Structure formats: C-alpha cells, structure tokens
C-alpha positions, -999 to +999 in steps of 0.1 A: +599-176-869+566-194-859+582-206-825+590-168-820+554-156-824+539-180-806+564-176-775+556-139-777+518-144-777+522-170-748+543-144-727+521-116-735+490-134-725+506-149-693+520-114-679+483-099-691+465-128-667+492-124-636+485-084-636+448-089-636+448-105-603+464-076-586+438-052-589+415-074-567+440-082-544+445-045-540+408-041-535+407-062-509+435-047-486+417-012-496+388-027-478+405-041-447+420-006-443+387+011-446+370-013-424+402-008-398+397+032-404+359+031-397+356+012-360+383+039-354+352+066-363+320+050-359+295+061-337+291+031-306+264+048-283+225+051-293+228+031-325+210+005-344+220-027-344+226-043-374+225-077-388+259-091-385+265-126-406+294-150-389+306-180-390+303-181-430+306-210-453+325-208-478+300-212-506+279-180-490+308-156-486+295-136-515+260-136-499+277-126-464+296-099-484+264-082-498+247-082-465+278-066-451+278-038-478+241-033-478+242-029-436+270-008-442+245+022-449+232+019-413+265+030-395+270+065-384+299+090-377+312+096-340+310+134-345+301+157-374+337+166-378+343+130-395+311+130-414+329+138-447+356+111-447+332+087-432+308+092-461+338+082-483+348+054-465+311+039-467+311+048-507+344+029-509+326-001-491+296-001-513+316-004-546+311-036-562+335-065-560+337-101-573+339-129-549+346-159-568+328-183-549+296-203-558+266-188-543+236-213-531+202-209-524+206-226-493+225-193-478+210-175-451+190-142-455+206-112-441+176-105-416+181-140-400+217-129-385+219-119-352+215-081-343+249-066-332+266-032-324+287-013-350+322-023-336+315-057-336+298-056-369+329-045-385+350-070-367+327-094-383+333-080-413+368-077-414+368-114-407+348-118-437+376-099-457+404-115-443+391-149-451+384-141-486+418-129-490+431-161-476+408-182-498+413-166-532+448-152-526+466-177-507+496-197-526 
C-alpha cells in the first residue's frame, strides 16, 4: 500500500512539473508571433531610433530582454487604423516573463547599444526570443 501511495505522489509531482514548463514556452511563442505582426504595422518613416541590443551573451539575456521591453514603448503604428491593435501588441510585449539566466553586473546598459530603426529593432528582438527558446527549450 505504501508503494502505491509513493508511486501516486511521484506521478502527480512529475506531471505537475511537466505541465509547468508548457505555459512559458507558449508565452515565448506568443511573443515571437507578436513581434512578427508588429513588424508589419510599425511606423518606418520619421521615427525615433531605438537602442537595440545585438550579439547578446547568454548571461545577459535577461538584461537585453528588459531593454527591448522598455524600448518597445517608443514604437509607433504606421497608421491610425491599426492603433488599437498596436496598443494590444505592445501591452503583450510588456508583460513580465521569466528568463532563467544569471544576470551579471557586467552587462551593458540599454543606452550603450547602437540605435536602430524600428524594423531592425524588432528583428533583433526576434533573434533574442529565438535564442531564449533554443537555450531553454531544446531537448
């Protein structure tokens, strides 16, 4: 009887752990889709250039992600018809997410990165998300 109880507890704990990782992976995939959609409707002319982290080290992924989140507030929609949809996408990008990397104090501050146009900014953001997905969810 004790073995059966231990087996049931082990099974329950294992299934809980497996299901806990799935929402995070879905969240990253949702962010990838959001960035791709934003590239289609972002304003490209007469815009503010944004500090764009590139060639991020694995120890600084969290720092780079925060830079992208903060800079995304400065993106603008290409036209007023897409404004509401655009605001929803920016809100989606701004939601907190956990990146399981050790943050080192030697990471570059956001202001030190070169400024890029919005589409290049979003391309770099997409690269960061894909790198995070590859690091954390590759089997």
